[in-house]
Rosetta silent file (secondary structure, phi, psi, omega in degrees, C-alpha in Angstrom):
SEQUENCE: MSIAQWPVGERPREKLLERGPGALSDAELLAIFLRTGCAGKSAVDLARELLAGFGGLRPLLEASHEAFCRGEGLGDAKYAQLQAVLEMARRHLSETLSVGDALTSPDLVRRYLVSQLRHSTREIFALLLLDNQHRLIRYVPLFMGTLDGASVYPREVVKLALSSNAAAVILAHNHPSGVAEPSQADRRITERLIAALDLVGVRVLDHMIVGDGEVTSFAERGLL
SCORE:     score description
SCORE:     0.000 S_00000001
   1 L     0.000  131.384  178.878   -7.845  -24.992   26.742 S_00000001
   2 L   -74.440  159.618 -178.768   -5.950  -21.705   26.978 S_00000001
   3 H   -60.945  -32.492  179.936   -2.980  -21.034   24.712 S_00000001
   4 H   -61.059  -21.850 -179.653   -0.674  -21.210   27.741 S_00000001
   5 H   -93.403   -3.432  179.082   -1.578  -24.899   28.004 S_00000001
   6 L   -73.366  158.228  171.389   -0.743  -25.669   24.371 S_00000001
   7 L   -57.444  142.991 -174.153    2.520  -27.392   23.422 S_00000001
   8 H   -53.750  -41.592 -176.969    5.227  -24.733   23.180 S_00000001
   9 H   -68.716  -11.379 -179.394    5.761  -25.297   19.458 S_00000001
  10 H  -104.007   -8.137  178.782    2.093  -24.591   18.712 S_00000001
  11 L   -74.228  131.041 -174.402    1.770  -21.307   20.617 S_00000001
  12 H   -53.882  -45.561 -177.030    1.664  -18.422   18.118 S_00000001
  13 H   -64.977  -46.406 -179.473    4.218  -16.213   19.862 S_00000001
  14 H   -67.122  -36.284  177.711    6.730  -18.984   20.433 S_00000001
  15 H   -63.067  -41.473  177.991    6.144  -20.302   16.910 S_00000001
  16 H   -62.946  -45.880 -178.009    6.898  -16.858   15.476 S_00000001
  17 H   -65.019  -33.275 -176.968   10.098  -16.523   17.486 S_00000001
  18 H   -84.102  -40.144 -170.440   11.286  -19.967   16.486 S_00000001
  19 H  -117.330   -6.427 -179.895   10.200  -20.126   12.827 S_00000001
  20 L    92.965  157.613 -175.534    9.519  -16.521   11.782 S_00000001
  21 H   -64.584  -25.388 -179.787    6.240  -14.704   11.052 S_00000001
  22 H   -66.340  -16.627 -178.949    5.842  -16.350    7.643 S_00000001
  23 H   -83.637   -8.417 -175.689    5.162  -19.682    9.343 S_00000001
  24 L   -93.575  147.870  173.968    2.018  -18.383   11.046 S_00000001
  25 L   -77.117  168.405  176.471   -1.518  -18.485    9.715 S_00000001
  26 H   -56.799  -41.945 -178.558   -3.648  -15.330    9.505 S_00000001
  27 H   -64.669  -39.338 -179.724   -5.470  -16.412   12.660 S_00000001
  28 H   -68.668  -40.621  176.911   -2.223  -16.937   14.565 S_00000001
  29 H   -62.910  -43.674  179.378   -0.856  -13.532   13.523 S_00000001
  30 H   -65.549  -34.960  179.115   -4.118  -11.867   14.531 S_00000001
  31 H   -63.092  -38.123  176.938   -4.078  -13.736   17.849 S_00000001
  32 H   -64.498  -39.613  177.435   -0.690  -12.208   18.673 S_00000001
  33 H   -64.480  -42.335 -178.203   -2.129   -8.792   17.907 S_00000001
  34 H   -69.330  -34.716  179.725   -5.219   -9.465   20.080 S_00000001
  35 L    74.613  -45.562 -178.643   -3.055  -10.851   22.914 S_00000001
  36 L  -132.560  157.537  175.029   -6.043  -12.281   24.816 S_00000001
  37 L   -93.457 -146.290  176.158   -9.276  -14.042   23.988 S_00000001
  38 E  -143.459 -174.896 -173.312  -12.575  -13.729   25.801 S_00000001
  39 L   -51.102  117.521  176.193  -14.819  -15.936   27.920 S_00000001
  40 L    78.584    4.000 -178.100  -14.505  -19.511   26.701 S_00000001
  41 E  -134.392  133.096  172.954  -12.338  -18.585   23.704 S_00000001
  42 L   -75.373  169.890  178.150   -8.598  -18.467   23.245 S_00000001
  43 H   -61.466  -34.896  178.628   -7.062  -15.610   21.266 S_00000001
  44 H   -69.060  -41.561  177.055   -6.726  -17.967   18.287 S_00000001
  45 H   -60.137  -45.866  179.804  -10.393  -18.997   18.523 S_00000001
  46 H   -63.726  -40.869  179.265  -11.427  -15.358   18.652 S_00000001
  47 H   -61.681  -42.695  178.864   -9.128  -14.518   15.741 S_00000001
  48 H   -62.329  -40.951  179.221  -10.687  -17.263   13.606 S_00000001
  49 H   -65.813  -40.542  179.504  -14.185  -15.982   14.364 S_00000001
  50 H   -65.322  -41.897  179.562  -13.196  -12.400   13.523 S_00000001
  51 H   -64.198  -39.874  177.895  -11.625  -13.446   10.232 S_00000001
  52 H   -66.743  -40.630 -177.610  -14.736  -15.402    9.302 S_00000001
  53 H   -68.730  -37.785 -179.104  -16.994  -12.513   10.313 S_00000001
  54 H   -87.125  -16.265 -179.684  -15.067   -9.867    8.379 S_00000001
  55 L    92.290   19.544  178.072  -14.390  -12.147    5.409 S_00000001
  56 L   128.055  175.966 -176.718  -10.636  -12.418    5.793 S_00000001
  57 H   -70.241  -44.352 -178.193   -7.592  -10.545    7.011 S_00000001
  58 H   -61.471  -48.714  177.702   -7.640   -7.763    4.449 S_00000001
  59 H   -58.897  -32.930  177.307  -11.288   -6.715    5.068 S_00000001
  60 H   -66.828  -45.887 -178.532  -10.515   -6.673    8.786 S_00000001
  61 H   -67.409  -28.247 -177.571   -7.436   -4.484    8.335 S_00000001
  62 L   -97.551    3.164 -177.919   -9.317   -2.129    5.998 S_00000001
  63 L   -63.865  147.740  175.472  -12.501   -1.921    8.083 S_00000001
  64 L   -66.313  164.151  177.868  -13.761    1.499    9.114 S_00000001
  65 H   -53.291  -48.150 -177.346  -13.436    2.570   12.721 S_00000001
  66 H   -64.283  -46.280 -178.598  -17.106    1.875   13.353 S_00000001
  67 H   -66.553  -40.379  179.777  -17.142   -1.524   11.653 S_00000001
  68 H   -60.492  -45.758 -175.383  -13.899   -2.611   13.335 S_00000001
  69 H   -70.301  -13.139  175.801  -15.142   -1.740   16.806 S_00000001
  70 L   -77.481  -15.600 -179.823  -18.247   -3.875   16.322 S_00000001
  71 L   -69.888  143.227 -179.657  -16.031   -6.969   16.270 S_00000001
  72 L   -61.938  132.767  179.184  -15.939   -9.042   19.453 S_00000001
  73 L    79.938    2.918 -179.476  -12.949   -8.202   21.607 S_00000001
  74 L  -109.461  169.230 -179.454  -12.160   -5.098   19.560 S_00000001
  75 L   177.136 -167.744 -176.231  -12.588   -1.411   20.353 S_00000001
  76 H   -58.398  -42.702 -176.914  -10.985    2.020   20.144 S_00000001
  77 H   -64.260  -44.039  179.126   -7.693    0.930   21.687 S_00000001
  78 H   -66.888  -37.699  179.366   -7.253   -1.995   19.282 S_00000001
  79 H   -63.745  -45.519  179.203   -8.255    0.173   16.316 S_00000001
  80 H   -62.371  -41.189  179.555   -5.695    2.829   17.266 S_00000001
  81 H   -63.074  -43.733  179.843   -3.057    0.144   17.761 S_00000001
  82 H   -64.176  -44.183 -179.928   -3.813   -1.394   14.363 S_00000001
  83 H   -63.027  -35.778  177.503   -3.688    1.959   12.551 S_00000001
  84 H   -65.033  -41.682  179.138   -0.338    2.691   14.177 S_00000001
  85 H   -63.898  -44.951 -179.862    1.042   -0.659   12.984 S_00000001
  86 H   -63.502  -40.441  179.698   -0.211   -0.082    9.423 S_00000001
  87 H   -68.196  -37.358  176.489    1.254    3.424    9.318 S_00000001
  88 H   -62.984  -38.508  178.158    4.609    2.172   10.601 S_00000001
  89 H   -63.285  -42.736  178.638    4.621   -0.410    7.795 S_00000001
  90 H   -63.240  -42.396 -178.974    3.938    2.325    5.214 S_00000001
  91 H   -69.273  -33.896  176.895    6.704    4.526    6.627 S_00000001
  92 H   -62.615  -44.528  177.535    9.135    1.617    6.713 S_00000001
  93 H   -61.638  -40.787 -179.669    8.526    1.024    3.010 S_00000001
  94 H   -62.944  -44.972 -179.487    8.988    4.745    2.325 S_00000001
  95 H   -67.843  -36.689  178.326   12.307    4.885    4.166 S_00000001
  96 H   -64.220  -41.946  179.209   13.489    1.686    2.488 S_00000001
  97 H   -67.682  -32.853 -178.379   12.662    3.144   -0.918 S_00000001
  98 H   -63.342  -33.896 -177.529   14.403    6.413    0.008 S_00000001
  99 H   -97.650   -1.758 -179.871   17.749    4.698    0.462 S_00000001
 100 L  -102.520 -177.155  178.807   17.306    2.286   -2.447 S_00000001
 101 L  -102.899  106.975 -173.561   17.379    2.623   -6.197 S_00000001
 102 L   -62.083  -33.568 -176.870   13.772    3.030   -7.328 S_00000001
 103 L   -70.871  -37.002 -177.265   14.558    2.191  -10.942 S_00000001
 104 L   -98.794   10.132  176.888   16.267   -1.127  -10.195 S_00000001
 105 L  -126.523   61.963 -175.836   13.871   -2.134   -7.386 S_00000001
 106 H   -61.210  -34.130  179.724   10.506   -2.449   -9.182 S_00000001
 107 H   -65.382  -39.265  177.653    9.122   -4.873   -6.608 S_00000001
 108 H   -65.423  -42.379  177.525    9.862   -2.411   -3.811 S_00000001
 109 H   -60.961  -44.325  178.667    8.220    0.406   -5.787 S_00000001
 110 H   -58.535  -49.232 -177.950    5.178   -1.799   -6.367 S_00000001
 111 H   -61.956  -39.387  179.235    4.835   -2.683   -2.687 S_00000001
 112 H   -64.436  -46.548 -178.872    5.195    0.949   -1.699 S_00000001
 113 H   -65.977  -37.756  176.028    2.559    2.134   -4.168 S_00000001
 114 H   -60.646  -43.358 -179.096    0.172   -0.647   -3.144 S_00000001
 115 H   -64.084  -29.308 -177.139    0.532    0.408    0.503 S_00000001
 116 H   -87.992  -33.714 -166.185   -0.263    4.004   -0.430 S_00000001
 117 H  -116.856  -23.887 -170.802   -2.997    3.615   -3.043 S_00000001
 118 L   -62.071  -32.652 -171.562   -4.752    0.252   -2.968 S_00000001
 119 L   -86.193   -5.851 -176.918   -7.103    1.049   -0.110 S_00000001
 120 L   -75.886  137.102  176.494   -8.461    4.315   -1.478 S_00000001
 121 L   -87.215   -6.354  176.571  -12.053    4.328   -2.725 S_00000001
 122 L  -113.601  152.441  177.684  -11.238    7.390   -4.856 S_00000001
 123 L   -75.001  129.436 -179.000   -8.848    7.574   -7.776 S_00000001
 124 E  -123.461  129.903  173.815   -5.580    9.235   -6.746 S_00000001
 125 E  -103.121  128.898 -175.460   -2.841   10.406   -9.105 S_00000001
 126 E  -135.339  164.191  177.615    0.584   10.586   -7.453 S_00000001
 127 E  -124.061  137.883  162.959    4.236   11.195   -8.251 S_00000001
 128 E  -100.937  112.805 -178.957    7.410    9.511   -7.082 S_00000001
 129 E   -93.296  127.586 -171.730   10.008   12.258   -7.490 S_00000001
 130 E  -122.170  150.741  177.069   13.535   10.929   -7.991 S_00000001
 131 L   -84.665 -172.493 -174.797   17.024   12.408   -7.983 S_00000001
 132 L   -73.908   -5.428  172.790   19.621   11.885  -10.722 S_00000001
 133 L  -106.058   12.444  178.122   20.549    8.509   -9.194 S_00000001
 134 L    62.820   32.958  172.409   16.878    7.491   -9.222 S_00000001
 135 L   -96.325  148.736 -176.198   16.561    7.586   -5.436 S_00000001
 136 E   -67.863  127.363  170.903   13.299    8.757   -3.949 S_00000001
 137 E   -89.619  -51.259  177.718   13.106   12.443   -3.054 S_00000001
 138 E  -165.936  158.966  175.031    9.455   12.394   -2.057 S_00000001
 139 E  -110.463  130.745 -176.123    6.081   10.845   -2.781 S_00000001
 140 E  -133.764  113.636  168.641    3.259   13.280   -3.504 S_00000001
 141 E   -72.343  121.468 -167.625   -0.460   12.483   -4.009 S_00000001
 142 E  -108.881  -42.164 -177.807   -1.305   15.281   -6.436 S_00000001
 143 E  -133.751  149.811  176.163   -4.822   14.900   -7.840 S_00000001
 144 E  -127.226  144.352  179.502   -7.986   13.089   -6.781 S_00000001
 145 L   120.787 -170.203 -178.786  -10.936   12.087   -8.924 S_00000001
 146 L   -66.605  132.506 -178.132  -11.393   10.573  -12.357 S_00000001
 147 L   -82.856  102.058  175.296   -8.152   10.478  -14.319 S_00000001
 148 L  -148.681 -174.150 -175.816   -8.784   12.353  -17.552 S_00000001
 149 L   -63.065  -21.097 -176.395   -7.576   15.433  -19.364 S_00000001
 150 L   -91.476  -15.057 -172.119   -9.494   17.762  -17.055 S_00000001
 151 L  -106.241  -17.253  178.177   -8.296   16.368  -13.736 S_00000001
 152 L  -116.798  120.098 -173.915   -4.516   16.060  -14.153 S_00000001
 153 L  -104.899  109.601 -179.542   -2.729   19.302  -14.999 S_00000001
 154 H   -52.337  -36.677 -179.204    0.701   18.911  -16.653 S_00000001
 155 H   -59.826  -40.603 -179.860    1.679   22.415  -15.525 S_00000001
 156 H   -69.293  -36.098  177.631    1.254   21.430  -11.854 S_00000001
 157 H   -64.592  -45.900  179.060    3.243   18.240  -12.392 S_00000001
 158 H   -62.489  -43.212  179.861    6.082   20.179  -14.050 S_00000001
 159 H   -59.572  -43.546 -179.848    5.995   22.809  -11.283 S_00000001
 160 H   -67.029  -42.310 -179.946    6.295   20.144   -8.583 S_00000001
 161 H   -61.592  -42.715 -179.857    9.117   18.334  -10.376 S_00000001
 162 H   -68.392  -42.902 -179.099   11.117   21.563  -10.750 S_00000001
 163 H   -66.695  -24.085  178.889   10.530   22.717   -7.155 S_00000001
 164 L   -92.653   -0.728 -177.698   11.707   19.309   -5.914 S_00000001
 165 L    56.074   40.356 -178.720   14.787   19.413   -8.173 S_00000001
 166 L   -80.481  141.650  175.143   13.737   16.037   -9.576 S_00000001
 167 L   -96.540  -21.109 -178.926   15.673   14.472  -12.436 S_00000001
 168 E  -155.086  162.771  178.058   13.054   11.816  -13.091 S_00000001
 169 E  -139.789  155.397  166.005    9.580   10.785  -11.982 S_00000001
 170 E  -116.811  122.568  176.271    7.410    7.700  -11.756 S_00000001
 171 E   -82.927  148.650  179.132    3.738    8.413  -12.336 S_00000001
 172 E  -153.312  144.972  169.125    1.217    6.379  -10.391 S_00000001
 173 E  -155.936  164.735 -179.125   -2.498    6.125   -9.824 S_00000001
 174 E  -108.106  157.307  170.594   -5.006    3.589   -8.569 S_00000001
 175 L  -114.781  102.771 -179.288   -8.104    2.047  -10.093 S_00000001
 176 L   -56.810  -21.351  177.153  -10.683    1.641   -7.301 S_00000001
 177 L   -65.697  -19.551 -179.254  -12.455   -0.908   -9.511 S_00000001
 178 L    95.365  -13.784 -179.016   -9.530   -3.222   -8.813 S_00000001
 179 L   -92.490  121.780 -172.927   -8.683   -3.720  -12.496 S_00000001
 180 L   -95.327   17.806  178.774   -5.198   -2.421  -13.278 S_00000001
 181 L   -74.040  134.297  178.216   -5.514   -2.323  -17.074 S_00000001
 182 L   -66.642  135.365  175.670   -4.544    1.057  -18.616 S_00000001
 183 L   -91.864  171.848  175.664   -7.440    2.946  -20.162 S_00000001
 184 H   -62.533  -37.000  177.151   -7.248    5.212  -23.188 S_00000001
 185 H   -63.669  -38.757  177.295   -7.438    8.184  -20.808 S_00000001
 186 H   -60.219  -43.389 -177.955   -4.466    6.759  -18.873 S_00000001
 187 H   -67.964  -40.636 -178.672   -2.454    6.534  -22.077 S_00000001
 188 H   -65.005  -45.397 -177.464   -3.372   10.041  -23.230 S_00000001
 189 H   -69.252  -31.042  176.801   -2.452   11.753  -19.962 S_00000001
 190 H   -63.799  -45.141  178.817    0.803    9.776  -19.835 S_00000001
 191 H   -61.467  -40.633  179.681    1.749   11.037  -23.295 S_00000001
 192 H   -65.621  -40.714 -178.435    0.902   14.617  -22.286 S_00000001
 193 H   -71.057  -37.991  176.766    2.973   14.416  -19.112 S_00000001
 194 H   -60.146  -45.278 -179.189    5.956   12.865  -20.889 S_00000001
 195 H   -64.458  -43.486 -178.307    5.901   15.715  -23.426 S_00000001
 196 H   -66.204  -44.090 -178.260    5.534   18.421  -20.754 S_00000001
 197 H   -71.808  -30.316  178.645    8.285   17.037  -18.507 S_00000001
 198 H   -62.817  -30.502 -179.740   10.625   16.462  -21.436 S_00000001
 199 L   -64.380  -26.152 -179.600   10.618   20.210  -22.078 S_00000001
 200 L  -110.109   14.178  173.731   12.273   20.778  -18.686 S_00000001
 201 L    76.409   25.709  178.221   14.609   17.790  -18.848 S_00000001
 202 L  -109.139  123.442 -177.700   12.730   15.497  -16.442 S_00000001
 203 E   -84.369  142.128  170.233   12.386   11.851  -17.505 S_00000001
 204 E   -98.004  110.670 -176.290    9.265    9.768  -16.956 S_00000001
 205 E   -81.812  -30.656 -177.357   10.586    6.334  -15.997 S_00000001
 206 E  -168.560  163.040  167.988    7.238    4.594  -15.626 S_00000001
 207 E  -130.817  117.870 -176.918    3.541    4.953  -15.012 S_00000001
 208 E  -110.697  133.583  178.651    2.193    2.353  -12.599 S_00000001
 209 E  -110.139  123.812 -177.978   -1.479    1.557  -12.118 S_00000001
 210 E   -97.416  121.095  175.487   -2.453   -0.012   -8.790 S_00000001
 211 L  -110.078 -150.790 -179.358   -5.414   -2.375   -8.803 S_00000001
 212 L   -90.755   89.053  178.992   -6.639   -4.948   -6.328 S_00000001
 213 L    84.637    4.398  177.409   -3.485   -6.890   -5.582 S_00000001
 214 L  -138.706  152.470  178.912   -1.865   -6.169   -8.949 S_00000001
 215 E  -131.564  127.221  178.107    0.197   -3.354  -10.420 S_00000001
 216 E  -101.158  130.942 -179.547    0.541   -2.673  -14.145 S_00000001
 217 E  -105.950  123.394  174.736    3.724   -1.004  -15.400 S_00000001
 218 H   -60.997  -39.920 -178.643    3.649    1.058  -18.594 S_00000001
 219 H   -60.953  -44.482 -178.778    7.400    0.521  -18.965 S_00000001
 220 H   -69.606  -27.776  178.293    7.054   -3.250  -18.801 S_00000001
 221 H   -83.680   -5.951 -178.012    4.179   -3.156  -21.281 S_00000001
 222 L    73.313   30.766 -175.999    6.249   -1.077  -23.709 S_00000001
 223 L   -99.200   -1.239  178.873    3.773    1.815  -23.480 S_00000001
 224 L   -94.751    0.000    0.000    6.255    4.617  -22.751 S_00000001
């Protein structure tokens, strides 16, 4: 039976409009994205098969171009459409953070950093540069590679903070292993950056580590 023949309240699009996107399952949300099924399968049936084949919604969304296009009913057009949707979500978070107060919106900061860093297979060290009201000036991925004393240069961090006229910063990096626990190297470089930035009057408000679905805050742990 095609979706058009389903009761109105069970059709994904109508269900979303009536009850909001949070009421839909992963398969129903994906079915709206797919729009159509294929021979003998509704869009929801196809969505369920794709989710099972990829191992869930997240692996599907993070699949490479080649792997994504191997999925039934998928291809270049769907991949481009999906990447556009994901990028719009990232930019929406960035704009929301720009007009908000980064210091008093930790959940928003977390969501933004997760959107930027969680999917990377390499370790990325980044800065959230903030004005004197703790509003976002800009987000800058600064270094890539293993986070240790040789890979993060305090001088470059200070230079960027001064050129951006930042009054404060939030340090951030990801752990591709998925474990967001601070290492000794994380603690050492944080101490070095706090000392370097303090010399030019720039406060370090936090250092956040992004893991697989979790974010650890140095400030909340009492490590600053």
